[in-house]
C-alpha positions, 0 to 999 in steps of 0.5 A: 596408171601413175601420173604426176601434176607436172605439166609437159604439154599445154596446147591453147586455142590451136587452129589449123587451115589447109588452103586447097583449090576447092577452098580453105579446110578448117581442119582444127578449130580452136582446141585446148588440152593439157598433158601431164607427166606419165599420163595416158591421154586417148584422142578419139574421133572419126576420120577427118575430125582433126585428131592427127592434124592437131598433133602433127601440127604442133611438131611442124609435120604438116606441109606449109603451104598448103597448111597454116597454123593461124593461131595457138600455142603449144607449150612443151616444158616452157617452150612454144613449139609453134615458135621454134625454127626447124633445127630446134624442132628436130632436136625435140622430135625423136629425142624428147617426143617420139611418134609412132605412125599408122602404117609402118611400111610407109614410115620405114625406109624400104631400102635401108636396113634396120641397123641404119634406121635405128642407129641414125638418131642415136649417133645424131643425138648422142654422138655414139660410135657405130658399135655403141649405136649397134649394141643399143639397137639390138637392146631396143629390138629385144625390148620390143620383143623381136627374137634373134635381134642381133641377126635381124638388125641387118634385115630390111623392112619387107622381111618383117610382118606388119606387127613386127614392123610396128615393133621396129617403129616403137623401138625407133621411137624409144631409142632416145628415151622420149618423155612423151610418145604420140601414137597415131592409130598405130594398130589400124592396119594390124589384125585384132590379135596383133593389135592387142599385143602392140597396145600391151607392149606400148603400155608396158614400155610406157610404165617402165620408162615413165613416159606420157602417152598420147594415143590417137584412135577412132576405136573407143574399144581400145581406150578403156584399158589404156587411157587415164583421160579421153579427148573426143574430137568432132569437126576439128573441135573437142566436144568432150574431155573426161577421165576414162571412167566418167566417159564410159559411166556417164558420157555427156556429149551426144557424139560420145553417146553415139560412138559408144552405142556403135561399139560392139559389146560382149554382153549384148544379146545375139542379133542386137543391132549396132547403132549407126550414126545418121548423116555424114561428117561436116564439110570442113570447107566452111567453119561451123557457126554453131555446134558441128554435130548439130545436123546429126544430133537427136538433142538439137535445139535452136541455140545449137545451130546458132552458137558453138558451145564451149567446153562446159564443166560437168564434174571436176574431171569432165567437160562437154561442149553441149548446150543440152544436158543429155541425161535429161534432154533439158537445155543447160 
């Protein structure tokens, strides 16, 4: 996959809280990452790890209150998204940064035709006439593989299958030629065959348009064939960041090891048991003082309980937030 050295998104020390009747949820706890032009970055972790919140917060899509961004920067092409007023953010969302959400049925307006939903951003951002926007909408539907696009433009979301609705969402996000596309678990509600089609479609369009891609998922099985780099999140923190080959060849955090061990493999013998991760995800009502994975970790040492490890370099392309070398079991 072709990438460049041009940095388009630089997130530094992002922390997000949600103030609830039960207490303050420490959803994102100081994450830092970068995305470069044309690059595919997968953000992986189980539910509640902070994957979606971290992405939605930089685009002003979390409710404030109860949400609160306490620290951090999100520099997009030299501008801090976290300091922008809503009007300026609206110009970037959709036009420069596209988003595909998990459930296309709730993302599409059920009482508006596809034509209205597809042409709105084209008319707003580019000042196209209704006819010009309609022609562009037909071209977009054809691009994402919807047959008889001109006729289907007058249809409503309920007249499409789940896979077709997700294709419509992709068409909407591509309307303004974004430079960065964020896909938030876009295949979760679809069956496996349709999942593969959507992944293939997004990658094909990404290459054709030269976009950068952030793919949020809990499924490491999807990641291997579509990402350049992988960010692994747990308990609101980044526990490992690596190029995709290093992550699968030599995972360096116990949580990454556990995720890979729980993944079904075609080369395993019949009757082989998948390895479940013992214990439960941490309660984010309390910000962990040590490593958030410590209560579930087979490599835990005393230091893990007391001090949160930073992302330590393993190789030039791989970092892991762990006090222990998982290949030897010895402290770093």
